[in-house]
C-alpha positions in Angstrom: -32.2 126.9 71.0 -29.1 129.1 71.8 -28.0 129.5 75.4 -26.4 132.7 76.5 -24.5 133.6 79.6 -24.5 137.1 81.0 -21.2 138.9 81.7 -21.7 139.1 85.5 -22.6 135.4 85.7 -19.5 134.5 83.6 -17.3 136.6 85.8 -18.7 134.8 88.9 -18.0 131.4 87.4 -14.4 132.4 86.6 -13.9 133.6 90.2 -15.4 130.3 91.6 -13.1 128.2 89.3 -9.8 130.1 89.4 -9.5 131.8 92.8 -9.4 128.5 94.8 -6.8 127.0 92.5 -4.6 130.1 92.7 -5.0 130.1 96.5 -3.9 126.5 96.7 -0.9 127.1 94.4 0.2 130.0 96.6 -0.2 127.9 99.7 1.8 125.1 98.2 4.6 127.5 97.1 4.7 129.0 100.6 5.1 125.5 102.1 7.8 124.7 99.6 9.7 127.8 100.6 9.2 126.9 104.3 10.7 123.5 103.6 13.7 125.1 101.8 14.2 127.4 104.8 14.1 124.6 107.3 16.6 122.7 105.2 19.0 125.7 105.0 18.8 125.9 108.8 19.8 122.2 109.0 16.4 121.3 110.4 16.2 118.2 108.1 13.4 116.4 110.0 11.3 119.6 109.7 12.1 120.0 106.0 11.2 116.3 105.4 7.9 116.7 107.2 7.0 119.7 105.0 8.1 118.1 101.8 6.1 114.9 102.6 3.1 117.0 103.3 3.4 118.6 99.9 3.7 115.3 98.1 0.5 114.1 99.9 -1.5 117.2 99.0 -0.1 118.4 95.7 1.6 115.4 94.2 5.1 114.7 92.8 7.5 117.1 91.1 11.2 116.5 90.2 12.3 119.5 92.3 10.2 118.6 95.3 11.3 114.9 95.2 15.0 116.0 94.8 14.7 118.2 97.9 12.9 115.5 99.8 15.7 113.0 98.9 18.3 115.5 100.1 16.5 115.9 103.4 16.4 112.1 103.9 20.0 111.8 103.0 21.1 114.4 105.5 19.0 112.6 108.1 20.8 109.3 107.5 17.7 107.6 106.0 19.4 106.2 102.9 16.5 104.1 101.7 14.0 106.9 101.5 16.7 109.2 100.1 17.4 106.8 97.2 13.6 106.2 96.7 12.9 109.9 96.2 16.0 110.4 94.0 14.8 107.5 91.8 11.3 109.0 91.6 12.8 112.4 90.7 14.8 110.8 87.9 11.7 109.3 86.4 10.4 112.8 86.0 13.7 114.4 85.0 16.0 111.7 83.6 18.6 114.1 82.3 19.0 116.1 85.5 22.7 115.9 86.4 22.1 117.1 90.0 19.7 114.3 90.8 21.9 111.7 89.2 25.0 113.1 90.9 23.4 113.1 94.4 22.0 109.6 93.9 25.4 108.2 92.9 27.0 110.0 95.8 24.6 108.5 98.4 24.9 105.0 96.9 28.7 105.3 96.9 29.0 106.5 100.5 26.6 103.7 101.6 28.5 101.0 99.7 25.5 100.2 97.5 27.3 98.8 94.5 25.4 96.6 92.0 26.8 93.4 90.6 28.9 93.4 87.5 26.6 93.4 84.4 27.0 90.9 81.6 27.8 92.1 78.1 24.2 91.6 77.0 22.9 93.7 79.9 25.5 96.4 79.1 24.3 96.4 75.5 20.7 96.8 76.4 21.7 99.7 78.7 22.9 101.7 75.7 19.4 103.0 75.2 16.6 103.7 77.7 13.1 102.2 77.6 11.6 105.0 75.4 14.5 104.8 72.9 14.2 101.0 72.5 10.4 101.3 72.1 10.6 104.1 69.5 13.3 102.1 67.6 11.0 99.1 67.4 8.1 101.3 66.2 10.4 102.9 63.5 11.5 99.4 62.3 7.9 98.3 62.0 7.1 101.5 60.1 10.1 101.0 57.7 9.2 97.4 57.1 5.6 98.3 56.3 6.7 101.0 54.0 9.0 98.5 52.2 6.2 96.0 51.8 3.9 98.7 50.3 6.7 99.8 48.0 7.3 96.2 46.8 3.7 96.2 45.4 4.7 98.8 42.9 8.4 98.3 42.6 10.1 95.0 41.6 12.7 94.0 44.2 14.8 90.9 43.8 14.1 87.9 46.0 17.5 88.4 47.7 16.7 92.0 48.5 13.3 90.9 50.0 15.0 88.3 52.2 17.7 90.6 53.3 15.3 93.4 54.3 12.9 91.0 56.0 15.6 89.1 57.9 17.3 92.3 58.9 14.1 94.0 60.2 13.2 90.8 62.1 16.5 90.6 63.8 16.6 94.3 64.7 13.0 94.2 65.9 13.8 91.2 68.2 16.8 93.1 69.6 14.6 96.2 70.2 11.9 94.2 71.9 14.4 92.5 74.1 16.0 95.8 75.0 12.6 97.3 75.8 11.7 94.3 78.0 15.1 94.4 79.8 14.8 98.2 80.5 11.1 97.8 81.5 12.2 95.4 84.3 14.8 97.8 85.4 12.3 100.7 85.2 10.1 99.3 87.9 12.2 98.5 91.0 11.3 98.9 94.6 13.7 100.3 97.2 14.4 98.8 100.6 13.5 101.5 103.1 14.2 99.7 106.4 17.6 99.0 107.7 19.0 95.5 107.6 15.8 93.9 106.4 16.0 90.1 106.4 16.0 88.0 103.3 14.0 84.8 104.1 13.8 81.3 102.6 10.0 81.3 102.8 7.2 83.8 103.3 6.8 83.4 107.1 8.1 85.4 110.1 9.6 82.2 111.5 11.5 81.3 108.3 15.3 81.1 108.3 17.1 84.1 107.1 19.8 83.8 104.4 21.1 87.3 104.7 20.1 90.9 105.3 19.6 93.6 102.7 20.8 97.1 103.4 18.4 100.0 103.1 18.6 101.7 99.7 19.1 98.5 97.8 17.1 98.2 94.6 14.9 95.1 94.4 12.6 93.6 91.8 9.5 92.0 93.3 8.3 88.9 91.3 5.4 87.6 93.4 3.5 88.2 96.7 2.4 85.9 99.4 0.5 87.3 102.4 2.7 90.1 103.8 5.8 89.0 102.0 7.3 89.7 98.5 9.6 87.4 96.6 12.4 89.6 95.2 15.6 89.6 93.3 18.0 92.4 94.4 20.5 94.3 92.3 23.3 91.9 93.3 21.3 88.9 92.1 20.2 87.5 95.5 16.7 86.1 95.7 14.4 85.5 98.6 11.3 86.6 100.5 11.2 90.0 102.3 8.5 91.7 104.3 6.4 93.8 101.9 6.4 96.7 104.4 10.2 96.9 104.1 10.1 97.9 100.4 8.4 100.7 98.5 8.0 100.9 94.7 9.6 103.7 92.8 6.7 104.0 90.4 3.1 102.8 90.6 2.2 106.0 92.3 -0.7 108.2 91.2 -0.1 111.0 88.7 -1.0 114.2 90.4 -0.4 117.9 89.7 2.6 119.2 91.5 4.8 122.2 92.0 8.2 121.9 90.4 
């Protein structure tokens, strides 16, 4: 049985589907412009409130997060500024404006990481996607070689050389991907002078404080505390409410 839809009914369905979405998009764009206007008038708290409202209702976009980071930076809230710059970089990793503002805020706040080892510097030559793609290409080339060896006669020395080389390079790519994956999922300290504790209790002794804006890497959670390693190599427990993850947020449609 063939179903048909009349033209008036189809038009009505299109109106019902598209008009609300267009209205929402226009409303979001107006809010975005209001936030920009507030920022230009140096009403940074007002701009922050509008941008946060947009992230809650329409999701995350690189441009929106960049402006939000700028508003927090101008308000002196270094932690949340860096958090939003880092989120913006996940969406636009090649954006020089985002990277430049992030580096400027970190420099002005004295947020310098520890000196990286030679192996860490080596793995930083490529990003997570590049290491993963390299590993996939190696597997593909090795599989192609194995299939070709069924029809072509390669010497034993050639087989060993290709197999050993592919294995070594694949291990390097896997290690690089693992290293970059750990660095890809940091949290940011959003409260000023948060305490680093010896154990996950409010009454525990504090070893030091962590400045807001520091990148930390949570390893485990106990009650309301997270065991972290910060970017300088310090370890300890910190209140989970003092940190916020860069990723692990819902993917939502957003304005750019």
